[in-house]
Backbone as ProteinMPNN parsed JSONL, in Angstrom:
{"seq_chain_A": "MTEVTEAVLARSRALWNRTRLDLASDEILAQLLDRGEPETWRALYQAAREDASLRRRIARIVASVPLPFPYLWLAALASLGETVDFDAPLPRRDAAGEV", "coords_chain_A": {"N_chain_A": [[2.879, -5.347, 9.683], [1.784, -7.302, 12.344], [0.903, -10.814, 12.556], [-1.012, -11.318, 14.509], [-2.19, -8.789, 14.911], [-3.263, -8.397, 12.351], [-5.095, -10.525, 12.305], [-6.908, -9.772, 14.314], [-7.968, -7.428, 13.174], [-9.111, -8.519, 10.859], [-11.229, -10.021, 11.82], [-13.046, -8.188, 12.728], [-16.243, -6.851, 13.495], [-16.913, -4.654, 12.062], [-16.368, -5.151, 9.47], [-18.491, -6.412, 8.285], [-19.704, -6.431, 5.772], [-17.782, -7.217, 4.013], [-15.557, -9.436, 2.288], [-12.966, -9.896, 2.908], [-10.099, -8.628, 4.691], [-8.628, -5.697, 3.611], [-6.343, -3.657, 4.077], [-5.159, -1.728, 2.573], [-7.116, -0.374, 1.329], [-8.795, 2.65, 1.464], [-11.489, 2.919, 1.967], [-12.168, 0.612, 3.429], [-10.485, 1.019, 5.626], [-11.626, 3.382, 6.649], [-14.099, 2.342, 7.366], [-13.36, 0.599, 9.433], [-12.379, 2.483, 11.283], [-14.708, 3.878, 11.778], [-16.722, 2.003, 12.562], [-15.516, 0.066, 14.057], [-14.588, -2.064, 16.847], [-13.341, -1.542, 20.241], [-11.142, -3.354, 20.502], [-10.428, -3.664, 17.829], [-9.681, -1.049, 17.237], [-7.443, -0.792, 18.901], [-5.749, -2.602, 17.625], [-5.463, -1.318, 15.149], [-4.097, 0.96, 15.995], [-1.716, -0.244, 16.867], [-0.778, -1.212, 14.399], [-0.431, 1.223, 13.099], [1.648, 2.299, 14.557], [3.879, 1.169, 13.439], [3.802, 1.931, 10.799], [4.158, 4.571, 8.855], [2.833, 5.535, 6.575], [0.282, 4.508, 6.911], [-0.48, 5.949, 9.181], [-0.62, 8.525, 8.051], [-2.729, 8.132, 6.245], [-4.817, 7.534, 8.016], [-4.992, 10.017, 9.315], [-5.818, 11.612, 7.158], [-8.33, 10.482, 6.618], [-9.679, 10.936, 9.051], [-9.853, 13.693, 8.886], [-11.624, 14.011, 6.81], [-13.861, 12.321, 6.875], [-16.86, 11.844, 8.619], [-16.522, 10.706, 11.815], [-17.167, 8.712, 14.777], [-15.442, 9.212, 16.983], [-13.39, 11.347, 16.492], [-11.392, 12.88, 17.769], [-10.143, 11.089, 19.448], [-8.664, 9.604, 17.615], [-7.036, 11.627, 16.59], [-5.563, 12.268, 18.889], [-4.303, 9.806, 19.286], [-2.726, 9.676, 16.972], [-1.077, 11.906, 17.441], [0.28, 10.958, 19.688], [1.867, 9.146, 18.468], [3.713, 10.662, 17.239], [2.924, 12.185, 15.084], [2.175, 15.309, 13.516], [-0.464, 17.218, 14.615], [-3.383, 19.127, 14.182], [-5.438, 20.202, 16.428], [-7.359, 22.129, 16.386], [-8.375, 22.338, 13.873], [-11.174, 22.298, 11.673], [-13.488, 19.584, 11.736], [-15.259, 16.966, 9.996], [-18.748, 16.613, 10.69], [-21.286, 14.711, 12.368], [-24.866, 14.639, 12.334], [-27.326, 15.207, 14.976], [-28.63, 12.755, 15.118], [-26.701, 10.996, 14.49], [-26.179, 10.704, 11.874], [-24.594, 11.453, 8.726]], "CA_chain_A": [[1.807, -5.628, 10.611], [1.925, -8.66, 12.87], [-0.195, -11.734, 12.252], [-2.035, -11.138, 15.536], [-2.884, -7.551, 14.578], [-4.052, -8.644, 11.148], [-6.201, -11.417, 12.658], [-7.886, -8.966, 15.054], [-8.636, -6.564, 12.211], [-9.886, -9.323, 9.907], [-12.46, -10.542, 12.418], [-13.855, -7.077, 13.224], [-17.639, -6.763, 13.03], [-17.004, -3.52, 11.134], [-16.2, -5.667, 8.111], [-19.63, -7.31, 8.051], [-20.057, -6.464, 4.349], [-16.541, -7.473, 3.273], [-15.142, -10.833, 2.282], [-11.62, -10.005, 3.451], [-9.439, -7.397, 5.111], [-7.693, -5.084, 2.668], [-6.002, -2.41, 4.757], [-4.724, -0.755, 1.57], [-8.325, 0.327, 0.885], [-9.232, 3.724, 2.355], [-12.881, 2.654, 2.326], [-12.158, -0.369, 4.515], [-9.881, 1.682, 6.776], [-12.652, 4.272, 7.203], [-15.111, 1.488, 7.983], [-12.793, 0.148, 10.709], [-12.333, 3.636, 12.18], [-16.08, 4.287, 12.078], [-17.571, 0.978, 13.166], [-14.722, -0.946, 14.747], [-14.67, -2.238, 18.289], [-12.087, -1.125, 20.888], [-10.065, -4.285, 20.15], [-10.047, -3.303, 16.461], [-8.969, 0.23, 17.292], [-6.106, -1.062, 19.467], [-4.961, -3.248, 16.567], [-5.115, -0.269, 14.177], [-3.053, 1.774, 16.628], [-0.476, -1.026, 16.799], [-0.33, -1.21, 13.001], [0.0, 2.589, 12.775], [2.942, 2.531, 15.204], [4.926, 0.654, 12.563], [3.561, 2.283, 9.404], [3.933, 6.012, 8.705], [1.826, 5.805, 5.54], [-1.016, 4.229, 7.536], [-0.785, 7.113, 10.029], [-1.05, 9.631, 7.175], [-4.051, 7.793, 5.711], [-5.768, 7.718, 9.117], [-5.159, 11.468, 9.489], [-6.624, 12.113, 6.034], [-9.703, 10.01, 6.796], [-10.249, 11.673, 10.181], [-10.123, 15.064, 8.435], [-12.601, 14.085, 5.721], [-15.001, 11.424, 7.077], [-17.432, 11.983, 9.97], [-16.291, 9.528, 12.65], [-17.733, 8.904, 16.113], [-14.445, 9.683, 17.954], [-12.248, 11.85, 15.727], [-10.309, 13.381, 18.618], [-9.409, 9.917, 19.91], [-7.674, 9.28, 16.583], [-6.039, 12.699, 16.535], [-4.679, 12.092, 20.046], [-3.486, 8.618, 19.024], [-1.714, 10.059, 15.98], [-0.119, 12.79, 18.108], [1.122, 10.14, 20.564], [2.804, 8.423, 17.6], [4.661, 11.619, 16.689], [2.384, 12.946, 13.95], [1.739, 16.675, 13.788], [-1.926, 17.232, 14.598], [-4.022, 20.409, 14.466], [-6.677, 19.907, 17.137], [-8.31, 23.207, 16.137], [-8.889, 22.264, 12.499], [-12.566, 21.803, 11.633], [-13.651, 18.177, 11.378], [-16.615, 16.643, 9.547], [-19.636, 16.339, 11.825], [-22.538, 13.978, 12.209], [-25.967, 15.371, 12.962], [-27.705, 14.681, 16.298], [-29.056, 11.355, 14.997], [-25.539, 10.202, 14.143], [-26.075, 10.622, 10.415], [-23.684, 12.411, 8.092]], "C_chain_A": [[1.958, -7.078, 11.067], [0.715, -9.509, 12.495], [-1.342, -11.569, 13.243], [-2.859, -9.892, 15.227], [-3.788, -7.75, 13.366], [-5.262, -9.535, 11.449], [-7.299, -10.663, 13.403], [-8.669, -8.088, 14.083], [-9.56, -7.36, 11.291], [-11.187, -9.838, 10.507], [-13.365, -9.446, 12.989], [-15.267, -7.126, 12.649], [-17.829, -5.61, 12.061], [-16.903, -3.974, 9.682], [-17.331, -6.616, 7.725], [-19.977, -7.453, 6.568], [-18.838, -6.7, 3.447], [-16.202, -8.956, 3.323], [-13.748, -11.013, 2.86], [-11.122, -8.624, 3.862], [-8.49, -6.943, 4.014], [-7.349, -3.707, 3.227], [-5.449, -1.361, 3.801], [-5.903, 0.068, 1.046], [-8.718, 1.393, 1.91], [-10.673, 3.504, 2.808], [-12.959, 1.668, 3.494], [-11.54, 0.235, 5.775], [-10.893, 2.614, 7.443], [-13.737, 3.472, 7.921], [-14.621, 0.98, 9.345], [-12.748, 1.285, 11.728], [-13.734, 4.019, 12.652], [-16.825, 3.256, 12.919], [-16.822, -0.109, 13.928], [-14.961, -0.968, 16.249], [-13.363, -1.754, 18.92], [-10.912, -2.05, 20.57], [-9.531, -3.982, 18.745], [-9.229, -2.023, 16.466], [-7.573, 0.059, 17.893], [-5.2, -1.688, 18.408], [-4.56, -2.235, 15.499], [-4.004, 0.622, 14.72], [-1.715, 1.048, 16.561], [0.084, -1.027, 15.385], [0.218, 0.16, 12.625], [1.341, 2.922, 13.427], [4.083, 2.175, 14.272], [4.865, 1.206, 11.142], [3.194, 3.761, 9.254], [2.88, 6.312, 7.649], [0.424, 5.501, 6.066], [-1.419, 5.392, 8.435], [-1.278, 8.281, 9.186], [-2.439, 9.368, 6.599], [-5.118, 7.954, 6.789], [-6.035, 9.202, 9.316], [-6.041, 12.051, 8.382], [-8.091, 11.701, 6.181], [-10.38, 10.745, 7.943], [-10.641, 13.085, 9.752], [-11.249, 15.134, 7.408], [-13.855, 13.233, 5.906], [-15.556, 11.651, 8.484], [-17.287, 10.676, 10.744], [-16.853, 9.774, 14.039], [-16.741, 9.483, 17.127], [-13.221, 10.27, 17.248], [-11.089, 12.315, 16.613], [-9.528, 12.243, 19.274], [-8.312, 9.593, 18.912], [-6.625, 10.372, 16.437], [-5.052, 12.568, 17.695], [-3.758, 10.884, 19.848], [-2.376, 8.946, 18.03], [-0.653, 10.964, 16.59], [0.816, 11.982, 19.007], [2.145, 9.333, 19.768], [3.761, 9.376, 16.874], [4.17, 12.404, 15.489], [2.019, 14.356, 14.405], [0.24, 16.742, 13.593], [-2.41, 18.627, 14.944], [-5.377, 20.126, 15.104], [-7.742, 20.976, 16.915], [-8.887, 23.186, 14.729], [-10.327, 21.746, 12.519], [-12.605, 20.357, 11.129], [-15.067, 17.952, 10.859], [-17.474, 16.252, 10.746], [-20.802, 15.462, 11.412], [-23.636, 14.835, 12.801], [-26.33, 14.685, 14.276], [-28.115, 13.223, 16.249], [-27.899, 10.441, 14.63], [-25.357, 10.035, 12.649], [-25.139, 11.689, 9.894], [-24.489, 13.562, 7.541]], "O_chain_A": [[2.228, -7.966, 10.259], [-0.351, -8.991, 12.163], [-2.51, -11.666, 12.866], [-4.088, -9.933, 15.276], [-4.941, -7.319, 13.364], [-6.341, -9.315, 10.898], [-8.485, -10.886, 13.157], [-9.895, -8.014, 14.161], [-10.666, -6.917, 10.983], [-12.152, -10.069, 9.778], [-14.348, -9.75, 13.664], [-15.458, -7.408, 11.466], [-18.807, -5.587, 11.313], [-17.311, -3.252, 8.772], [-17.132, -7.526, 6.92], [-20.493, -8.491, 6.153], [-18.879, -6.407, 2.252], [-16.527, -9.644, 4.29], [-13.369, -12.116, 3.256], [-11.652, -7.597, 3.436], [-7.65, -7.712, 3.547], [-7.99, -2.713, 2.888], [-5.287, -0.206, 4.194], [-5.704, 1.092, 0.393], [-8.948, 1.082, 3.079], [-11.03, 3.872, 3.927], [-13.727, 1.871, 4.434], [-12.025, -0.014, 6.878], [-11.004, 2.633, 8.669], [-14.233, 3.891, 8.967], [-15.394, 0.939, 10.302], [-13.046, 1.077, 12.905], [-13.917, 4.436, 13.796], [-17.49, 3.615, 13.891], [-17.419, -1.082, 14.386], [-15.47, -0.011, 16.833], [-12.374, -1.572, 18.21], [-9.792, -1.573, 20.386], [-8.325, -4.04, 18.507], [-8.209, -1.924, 15.783], [-6.623, 0.698, 17.441], [-4.022, -1.344, 18.31], [-3.438, -2.284, 14.995], [-3.083, 0.992, 13.992], [-0.694, 1.654, 16.234], [1.288, -0.86, 15.192], [1.218, 0.255, 11.913], [2.094, 3.743, 12.902], [5.138, 2.807, 14.308], [5.783, 0.975, 10.356], [2.051, 4.15, 9.497], [2.105, 7.255, 7.809], [-0.529, 6.183, 5.692], [-2.586, 5.782, 8.448], [-2.239, 8.954, 9.556], [-3.24, 10.294, 6.478], [-6.206, 8.456, 6.51], [-7.188, 9.606, 9.47], [-6.907, 12.885, 8.646], [-8.99, 12.493, 5.896], [-11.54, 11.139, 7.82], [-11.655, 13.612, 10.209], [-11.781, 16.216, 7.159], [-14.822, 13.405, 5.165], [-14.792, 11.651, 9.449], [-17.868, 9.659, 10.366], [-17.003, 10.926, 14.446], [-17.159, 10.183, 18.05], [-12.121, 9.739, 17.394], [-9.926, 12.157, 16.241], [-8.361, 12.423, 19.621], [-7.17, 9.338, 19.295], [-5.455, 10.081, 16.19], [-3.847, 12.736, 17.509], [-2.579, 10.931, 20.199], [-1.227, 8.546, 18.218], [0.534, 10.815, 16.3], [2.008, 12.279, 19.086], [3.158, 8.891, 20.31], [4.525, 8.954, 16.005], [4.916, 13.206, 14.929], [1.605, 14.562, 15.545], [-0.275, 16.37, 12.538], [-1.913, 19.246, 15.885], [-6.35, 19.843, 14.406], [-8.912, 20.751, 17.225], [-9.803, 23.951, 14.429], [-10.654, 20.852, 13.3], [-11.861, 19.969, 10.228], [-15.985, 18.676, 11.245], [-16.988, 15.639, 11.696], [-21.239, 15.473, 10.261], [-23.378, 15.665, 13.672], [-25.708, 13.69, 14.649], [-27.964, 12.513, 17.243], [-28.091, 9.235, 14.473], [-24.473, 9.302, 12.206], [-24.918, 12.709, 10.547], [-23.924, 14.49, 6.962]]}, "name": "protein", "num_of_chains": 1, "seq": "MTEVTEAVLARSRALWNRTRLDLASDEILAQLLDRGEPETWRALYQAAREDASLRRRIARIVASVPLPFPYLWLAALASLGETVDFDAPLPRRDAAGEV"}
């Protein structure tokens, strides 16, 4: 991951309750996917371009955590060459946005 990408991720408002970026943590990755800004999401996409294990972790989180834009991430993963099942059921939020 480039220093620029890491800096963008580290300053994301999604990490409001964290003292530092630890992209090895699935919890922090899920938080970035759920509450990140478009700039954060672009940085995650850039990082995923270079890191197959990050792509697999993103796919696993999309399949198991209710996110606001799961199909955006599935499309991003597909554009990076990952096999994606767009028909697989995904976790849903209720109408109020709650899990």
